[in-house]
C-alpha positions as CSV (number, residue, x, y, z in Angstrom):
1,M,46.4,58.0,94.5
2,G,44.6,61.1,93.4
3,E,45.6,64.8,93.8
4,P,46.1,66.1,97.2
5,R,43.1,67.6,99.0
6,R,42.4,71.2,98.1
7,P,43.1,72.5,101.6
8,D,46.6,71.0,101.4
9,R,47.2,72.7,98.1
10,V,45.9,76.1,99.3
11,A,47.9,75.7,102.5
12,E,51.1,75.2,100.6
13,S,50.3,78.2,98.4
14,I,49.6,80.3,101.5
15,R,52.9,79.2,103.1
16,E,54.8,80.3,100.0
17,Q,53.0,83.7,99.8
18,V,53.4,84.5,103.5
19,A,57.1,83.6,103.5
20,T,57.6,85.8,100.5
21,F,55.6,88.6,102.1
22,L,57.6,88.4,105.4
23,A,60.9,88.3,103.5
24,E,60.2,91.2,101.1
25,G,57.1,93.2,102.0
26,A,56.5,93.3,105.8
27,K,56.9,96.9,106.8
28,D,56.0,96.6,110.5
29,P,59.1,97.5,112.5
30,R,58.1,95.0,115.2
31,I,58.7,92.1,112.8
32,R,62.4,91.7,113.4
33,G,64.7,88.8,113.8
34,F,64.8,85.8,111.6
35,V,61.2,84.7,110.9
36,T,60.6,81.4,109.1
37,V,57.2,80.1,108.0
38,T,57.4,76.4,108.8
39,A,53.8,75.1,108.0
40,V,50.2,76.2,107.3
41,E,47.2,74.2,108.4
42,M,43.9,74.9,106.8
43,T,40.4,74.1,107.9
44,R,38.4,72.0,105.5
45,D,36.1,74.9,104.6
46,L,39.2,77.1,103.9
47,R,38.1,79.9,106.2
48,H,40.9,79.7,108.7
49,A,44.6,79.2,108.2
50,N,47.0,78.5,111.1
51,V,50.4,79.8,110.0
52,F,53.2,78.3,112.1
53,V,56.3,80.5,112.3
54,S,59.6,80.1,114.0
55,V,61.2,83.3,115.3
56,M,64.9,83.4,116.3
57,G,65.8,85.9,118.9
58,D,65.3,86.7,122.5
59,E,61.9,86.6,124.2
60,A,61.2,90.3,123.8
61,A,61.9,90.1,120.0
62,V,59.7,87.1,119.7
63,K,56.8,88.8,121.5
64,A,57.2,91.9,119.4
65,T,57.3,89.9,116.2
66,F,54.1,88.1,117.0
67,E,52.4,91.4,117.8
68,G,53.6,92.7,114.5
69,L,52.4,89.6,112.7
70,G,49.0,90.0,114.3
71,S,48.7,93.6,113.0
72,V,49.6,92.6,109.4
73,A,47.3,89.6,109.4
74,S,44.3,91.5,107.9
75,H,46.5,93.1,105.2
76,L,48.0,89.7,104.5
77,R,44.5,88.1,104.3
78,S,43.3,90.6,101.6
79,M,46.6,90.1,99.7
80,L,46.2,86.3,99.7
81,G,42.6,86.6,98.5
82,K,43.7,88.6,95.5
83,T,46.9,86.7,94.7
84,L,45.4,83.2,95.1
85,R,42.0,84.2,93.6
86,L,40.0,82.8,96.5
87,R,36.4,83.7,96.9
88,N,36.7,83.9,100.7
89,A,40.2,84.6,101.9
90,P,41.0,82.7,105.1
91,E,41.5,84.3,108.4
92,I,45.2,84.2,109.3
93,H,46.2,83.0,112.8
94,F,49.9,83.1,113.5
95,K,51.2,80.4,115.9
96,A,54.6,79.7,117.3
97,D,56.3,76.6,115.9
98,Q,58.1,74.9,118.8
99,S,59.6,72.1,116.7
100,I,63.0,73.8,116.3
101,A,63.2,74.5,120.0
102,Q,62.1,71.0,120.8
103,A,64.7,69.6,118.4
104,S,67.4,71.7,120.0
105,R,66.3,70.4,123.5
106,I,66.4,66.8,122.2
107,E,69.9,67.4,120.8
108,Q,71.0,68.7,124.2
109,L,69.6,65.7,126.0
110,L,71.2,63.3,123.6
111,A,74.6,65.0,124.0
112,Q,74.2,64.8,127.8
113,I,73.4,61.1,127.5
114,R,76.5,60.5,125.3
115,T,78.7,62.5,127.8
116,D,77.3,60.5,130.8
117,R,77.8,57.2,128.9
118,D,81.4,58.0,127.9
119,A,82.1,59.0,131.5
120,V,80.7,55.7,132.8
121,A,82.6,53.7,130.2
122,S,85.9,55.4,131.0
123,E,85.3,54.8,134.7
124,A,84.6,51.1,134.0
125,V,87.9,50.9,132.1
126,E,89.8,52.5,135.0
127,I,88.3,50.1,137.5
128,T,89.1,47.1,135.2
129,M,92.7,48.3,134.9
130,D,93.0,48.8,138.6
131,D,91.7,45.3,139.3
132,A,94.1,43.9,136.7
133,D,97.1,45.7,138.4
134,S,96.1,44.5,141.9
135,T,95.7,40.9,141.0
136,A,98.9,40.7,138.8
137,G,101.1,39.7,141.8
138,D,98.7,36.9,142.8
139,A,98.5,35.3,139.4
140,P,100.9,32.5,138.3
141,G,103.7,33.6,135.9
142,P,103.9,32.7,132.3
143,S,105.6,29.3,133.0
144,G,102.6,28.1,134.9
145,P,102.4,26.8,138.5
146,S,105.6,25.7,140.2
147,P,106.2,22.0,140.2
148,S,105.5,20.3,143.5
149,T,108.0,17.9,144.9
150,K,107.0,14.6,146.3
């Protein structure tokens, strides 16, 4: 196979640059909390970049962070154009990455299934034990059935 497509290479470079910028150079006070750049998708013509970020925090912090990201997008665009030496720097669009929240929700559902399954299994064992105790008096003893006299 050949080299990856150019949009994929540019997207990876943008992901690295944006992550570095957010970790070190973002001065907007609205960008708070733990912000992680998870992925970047480029259009084929390299004019638009969808930057997927995950923001940890409450709903107000997430909203404020996305407002801050929106305001630094133009500065980030010019910085990317210079750093990556692109003729036309892509427009940056920040999007929420829901994959971490979805993974957490899936983990919760799986834990609930495990808990329910364990409860059903222990209930079945109790029922089996109760049945064994109630039929123990009816079963023949270890010596077998009593001999019949004729």
